[in-house]
N, C-alpha and C positions, 0 to 999 in steps of 0.2 A: 461510416466512421464508428470506431469503437470508443466507448467511454467507460472507464473503470474507476471505482473509488478505492483508494488505499487508506485503510485505517491503521494508524500506528498506535500501538498500545505500549504503555510503559510508565515508568516513574515520572510524576509531574515535573520534577526538576530537569528531566532529560528529554522528555518526548518533544517539546517545542523546538529545541535546538536540532534534535534528530530529524524532525519533519522538515525544517528548513534546509538542512544538509541534503536530505533526499530529494527535495524539490529541486534544488540546484543541479543535482546530477541528472534528474529527469529533463530539465530544461536544456541540458547539454545534448540530449537526444534530439531527433527530429519530430518530437511530439507536437501536436497542434496546440495544446495548452496543458499546463499543470498548475492548477489553482487550488488554494485552500478553500474548503467548504465554509460557508457561513457558520460562525460559532453558534452553539446552543447555549442559552442562558443557564446559569447554575440553578438547581432546584431550590424552591423556596425553603427557608430555614436551614439551608446548608451552611456548615460552619467552615468549610474549606474544600480543597480539592480531594477527590477520592484517591485512594491508593494507586489506582489504575487510571491514568488519564489517557484520553484518545484525541488524536489529531487526525483530520481527514484531508487528503489531497485528491482532487478529482482530475484524472488524466484523460485527455482526448487525443486519439491518434487515428490516422487514416490509412496506413500502409502496413503490410505484413513485416517488411524488414524492421520497421520501428517497433513492432510488437515483439520481434525476437530480441531486439536490444533491451526493451523494457524487461522481458523475462530475465535476461542476464544481470541487469542492474539490481532488480529485486532480489534475486537469488544471492548475489554477492553482498548486497547491503544487509540483508538479515543475518548473514554468516559472520559479519564483523564483530558482533557482540552477542554473547549467549543469552542476553536478556531481551533482545529485540524481537518483536512480533509484529507482522503486518497482516492485516485482513483484507483480502481482495474481494470486492463485490462488483458484480455485473448484473444489474437487475435484482432478481430474487435470489440468484446463486451467490454463494460466498465460500471462501476457503481461508485457512489460517496458515501463514508460513511462520516457522520458528527456526531455531538454529539446529536443524537437522543436517544431514549430509547435503552437499551441493547437488549431487545427482538426484537425490530424492526430491528436493525442492524444485529442481528444473523439470523433472518428469511431472510433478504435480501441477506446476504452473502451466506447462504445455497442454496437459490434459484438460485443465480448466478452460483454456482459451479455445481448445479444439471442440468444445461442447457444441453439439447441434441441438438447438431448442426442440427439434422434432423427435429427439431420442426418448 
């Protein structure tokens, strides 16, 4: 089974809604689960949200066809708004997707998931 963390970065007023929309799209795939990570408490003495808020979705999947679907959904989702950013994390590895070309994003995501830990 593959588990990937998706960290959505953005404006505090938008990132929560965007994360919920993305999670709904992910649940339409045949993923094993797509759950929000437990929230972290605000730092002490903080006066409000940072300019860049992060929301995390943990996605678990067990088949390659679903992984290909996930790649397409992430590629398309990030391209819908020039301000969207998703950070993919798989253990210690991470990559940031932004509103670059669909081909560039797809190639980067595929290379990320093809990574052989023995490389």
